[in-house]
N, C-alpha and C positions, 0 to 999 in steps of 0.2 A: 681549652671549652672543648665539654665533649660535642657529639653530636646533637643529644635530645637536646641542649641548650642552645645550640646553634640552628636548628629546626624551629624552636621556639621563638627564639630571639627575630629571626626571620620572616616567621608566621605574624609576629607583633607587630613590627615595623610595615609589614603589609595591610596589616591589619588596619592599622591608625591613617597609611597613607590613603588608603581605601575612602575610608570614612573622612577624613578630611578632603577628598575629589568629590563625595556624590553630591550633586547639586541640592539647593536646597529648596524645598517646595513651599511654594507660596501660598499660603492660608487666607480664606475669606474671611474679614472679622466685622462684625457689626457694630456699627456706632452704637453708644450709648441710647435708649429708647427713646429717652425725654428729648435727646436731641435730634433723632432719627424726627420725633412726631414733628417737632419745632420746624423742619425743614418743611413737611408735608404742609403745613398749614400756613406757611409763607408763600404766598403768591409769585412773589418777586424773584426767587428763586428758581434755577433750571431749567430755565424758559428762553425762546429766542422772541426778543421784544424788536418790532422793527419801528423803525419813528416814522411817523405819518408826514406826508409829504407838506410841505409851506412852499409859498410861495419863492421863498430864496434858497430853500432848502434843496441839496442833488439827493436824490431819492437812492433808496437801500440802507441806511446807515442803521445798525441793529448793535443791541444788547444783549449778553448774556452773562446774568450771575449766577456763578455758581456758589455751590453751598459751600465748598472748601476755601472761597476768598479771593478767587480769580474772576477778574470781570472780562470777557472776551467781546472785543469790540470790531465791528467790522462793517465794509458798507462794501456799494459796488466799484465804486470810484480809487478805492484805496487797501493798501494790506492790510491785514488784523491786524491787532494788539492786545495783548496780555496783559493787565496789569492787578495789583493788589486793590481788591476794594472792602469796606467794611459796613454792616449796618451799624450806627451809633446809636439809634433809639427804632421805635415803631416807625417814626415820621422823618426819619433823617438818614442818608447815607454818605459815604464819602470814598474816593479811590482816587489814585495817584495816576496822573498824566503830563509826560514828560517832565518829570521833576516836581511834578506841583500838586497840592492837593484840591482835589474837586470837589464842596459839599454842595449836596443837594436834597430837598426838602422833598417827599413824596407827599404833592399835593392829592393824589386821588390812586388808589390802587387796586383794580378789582380782574375777574379774570378776561375780560374783555379790554381793560386800559390802564396804561400807567402813564401817569402826568408828572414828571420830574420837573421841578423850580430850582434853575442850577445857580449858585451864588458865585459868579463869576467877578473877574478884576474891573472890568466895562460893566457892570451891571448884573439885574437878575435876569434869565432867560427861562421860558414856560418849554419845554419838550414833550410831546406825545408821542406814545408809543402803542401798539397793538401787539397781538402774540402773532406771529409768522406764520401762513396758512404752508401746509405744507402739500405737495411742492413749492416752493416759492424759488421762481428766477428772477435775478436783478433784469429790470424794464433796459431797454436800450436806450445808450447817452446820444444825446442829440451831439452832430457835429459843425 
């Protein structure tokens, strides 16, 4: 192999190696317009909903229904949970909790209130939520 061919071969290998090692650049992609508009119109999505206290409820339970199908559940007394959820219709949602599907009807949904009617094994349970105020601080737990 002559010198020019050897140099060309080395440059080619180096060029391919350099290109292969170059980091990929992330590009921001926009969701389809109709999908984005549907998410903006859905008051349920991408908001922190804090459960309104009842006489038997511990304070600070909250749900965040993300547009990507992730449900973030948290409270002031236990660790957060990430679950899959889906909106089955305008008035019905479902999510997975400990391997069981929880079905719930959206009894009411406004910018100020979310009322869910959960269909549980032991019967039907109504839960009321309001948007979290910012800043939000968990109340002190009684000892």
